C-alpha positions in Angstrom: -10.7 26.2 -49.1 -13.3 25.7 -51.8 -12.0 22.1 -52.6 -12.3 21.2 -48.9 -15.8 22.5 -48.6 -16.9 20.7 -51.7 -15.3 17.4 -50.6 -16.9 17.6 -47.1 -20.3 18.2 -48.6 -19.9 15.1 -50.8 -18.6 13.1 -47.9 -21.7 13.9 -45.9 -23.7 12.1 -48.6 -21.3 9.3 -49.1 -19.8 8.4 -45.7 -18.4 5.0 -46.5 -15.0 3.5 -47.2 -15.7 2.6 -50.8 -16.5 6.2 -51.8 -13.7 7.6 -49.7 -11.1 5.3 -51.3 -12.3 6.3 -54.7 -11.9 10.0 -53.8 -8.7 9.7 -51.6 -6.6 11.9 -54.0 -9.2 14.7 -53.5 -9.0 14.2 -49.7 -5.2 14.5 -49.8 -5.6 17.8 -51.7 -8.0 19.0 -49.0 -5.6 17.9 -46.3 -2.8 19.9 -47.9 -5.1 22.9 -48.3 -6.2 22.8 -44.7 -2.6 22.4 -43.4 -1.6 25.5 -45.3 -4.4 27.5 -43.6 -3.5 26.1 -40.2 0.1 27.0 -40.7 -0.8 30.6 -41.5 -3.0 30.9 -38.4 -0.3 29.5 -36.2 2.3 31.9 -37.7 0.0 34.9 -37.1 -1.0 33.7 -33.6 2.6 33.2 -32.6 3.1 36.9 -32.7 1.1 37.3 -29.5 1.3 33.7 -28.1 5.0 32.9 -28.1 4.3 29.3 -27.1 3.1 28.6 -30.6 6.4 29.7 -32.2 7.8 26.9 -34.5 4.7 24.7 -34.0 4.0 22.4 -37.0 0.5 22.4 -38.5 0.7 18.6 -38.9 1.0 18.2 -35.1 -2.3 20.1 -34.6 -4.5 18.4 -37.2 -6.9 15.6 -36.3 -7.4 12.5 -38.4 -10.6 12.3 -40.4 -11.2 8.7 -39.3 -13.8 8.3 -36.5 -13.2 6.1 -33.5 -16.4 4.0 -33.8 -15.5 1.4 -31.1 -17.9 2.7 -28.5 -20.3 4.5 -30.8 -23.7 3.4 -32.1 -22.9 5.6 -35.2 -20.6 3.5 -37.3 -19.9 6.1 -40.0 -16.2 5.8 -40.6 -15.3 9.4 -41.3 -15.8 12.8 -39.6 -17.5 15.4 -41.6 -15.1 18.1 -40.6 -11.4 19.1 -40.6 -10.2 20.1 -37.2 -7.0 21.4 -35.6 -6.1 21.9 -31.9 -3.5 24.7 -31.9 -1.7 24.3 -28.5 2.0 24.8 -27.7 2.4 21.1 -27.6 0.1 20.3 -30.5 -3.2 18.4 -30.5 -2.0 16.1 -27.6 -1.5 19.1 -25.3 -4.3 19.2 -22.8 -3.5 22.7 -21.7 -5.4 25.9 -22.7 -5.2 26.6 -26.4 -7.2 27.2 -29.6 -9.3 25.1 -31.9 -10.4 25.4 -35.6 -13.4 23.4 -36.8 -14.2 23.5 -40.6 -17.5 21.9 -41.6 -19.9 23.3 -44.1 -22.7 25.2 -42.3 -21.1 24.5 -38.9 -17.7 26.2 -38.8 -16.4 27.7 -35.6 -13.3 28.8 -33.7 -13.0 27.9 -30.1 -10.5 27.7 -27.2 -9.8 27.5 -23.6 -9.6 24.2 -21.6 -11.9 21.3 -22.6 -12.4 18.4 -20.2 -9.6 19.3 -17.7 -8.5 16.4 -15.5 -10.0 16.4 -12.0 -6.8 17.9 -10.4 -6.6 20.6 -13.0 -10.4 21.4 -12.7 -9.9 21.7 -8.9 -7.0 24.2 -9.5 -9.1 26.3 -11.9 -12.1 26.4 -9.5 -9.7 27.3 -6.6 -8.3 30.2 -8.6 -11.8 31.4 -9.5 -12.7 31.3 -5.8 -9.7 33.3 -4.9 -9.5 35.7 -7.9 -13.0 35.9 -9.4 -12.4 39.6 -10.3 -9.5 38.6 -12.6 -11.7 36.2 -14.6 -14.7 38.5 -14.7 -12.5 41.3 -16.1 -11.4 38.9 -18.9 -14.9 37.8 -19.7 -16.2 41.3 -19.7 -13.4 42.9 -21.8 -14.5 44.7 -24.9 -12.3 42.6 -27.3 -13.5 39.4 -25.7 -17.2 40.4 -25.9 -16.7 41.2 -29.6 -16.4 37.5 -30.4 -17.7 35.6 -27.4 -20.9 35.9 -25.2 -19.8 33.7 -22.3 -18.2 30.5 -21.3 -19.8 27.5 -22.9 -22.4 25.9 -20.6 -21.7 22.4 -21.9 -22.0 19.7 -19.2 -22.4 22.4 -16.6 -23.2 21.1 -13.1 -26.8 21.6 -11.8 -25.5 21.9 -8.2 -22.5 23.2 -6.4 -19.2 21.4 -7.0 -17.8 19.3 -4.1 -16.2 21.6 -1.5 -18.2 24.7 -2.3 -21.4 26.0 -0.7 -24.6 26.3 -2.7 -24.7 29.9 -1.6 -21.3 30.8 -3.2 -21.6 34.2 -4.9 -19.7 32.8 -8.0 -21.5 29.5 -8.1 -22.4 29.9 -11.8 -18.7 30.1 -12.8 -17.7 27.3 -10.4 -20.3 24.9 -11.9 -18.4 24.8 -15.2 -16.7 21.5 -16.1 -15.2 23.0 -19.3 -13.7 26.5 -19.6 -14.2 27.1 -23.3 -15.6 29.7 -25.6 -16.8 29.5 -29.2 -17.2 31.8 -32.1 -19.4 30.6 -34.9 -18.4 31.4 -38.5 -20.2 31.8 -41.8 -18.9 29.6 -44.6 -18.1 32.8 -46.5 -15.9 34.0 -43.7 -13.8 30.8 -43.8 -13.6 30.9 -47.6 -12.4 34.5 -47.6 -8.7 34.9 -48.4 -8.2 36.9 -45.2 -9.6 34.1 -43.0 -6.2 33.3 -41.4 -5.8 36.9 -40.3 -9.4 36.9 -38.9 -8.9 33.6 -37.1 -5.7 35.0 -35.4 -7.6 38.1 -34.4 -10.3 36.0 -32.7 -7.6 33.9 -31.0 -5.9 37.0 -29.7 -9.1 38.1 -28.0 -9.1 34.7 -26.4 -5.5 34.9 -25.2 -6.2 36.5 -21.7 -8.6 33.6 -20.9 -5.9 31.0 -21.9 -3.3 32.9 -19.9 -5.6 32.8 -16.8 -6.2 29.0 -17.3 -2.5 28.3 -17.9 -1.6 30.1 -14.7 -4.1 28.0 -12.8 -2.3 24.8 -14.1 1.2 26.0 -13.2 
């Protein structure tokens, strides 16, 4: 993805419509390049997550245009290429996988981000009932190879409604997102074997996604 990295670096210095329009052909090349990588990752991941079988890469890729309606930053374009690899594509709010390609800030992630209140309640209830199952997943050797812990982003400072402050698993229940992240070096993404590596990381994440999907059923 050398072309994509070069384009994104230039975009970071020229984030305006005039420059983008002048370089639109290069962007279209990058988009095709990224789509091919996403497809390879999907195909490899479908071998262990059957819900991804037949999933089209295009349905997973996010637009590069930013939604600036409610933002002080009016820069028109994102500085990354992203894809949400879920059984239902990027619009699927269930547990899945995410690829973020941005020079110097690449990462792979997954789990359930911003679950709706009813879904969040179900996840917390399952943690309350079956903490041992989740802990086993989070402490597994394959999981620990790529992830340290659940992301603490937006974590509550107090106990969630309906749970005592003395709850033995309060730290897990305080999470508002149930996601993990694996940061990447640019060289790892540019390596020809990156799709295989990405699928390997996602496979280590699968037990967490299965736990979260079971909570939602």
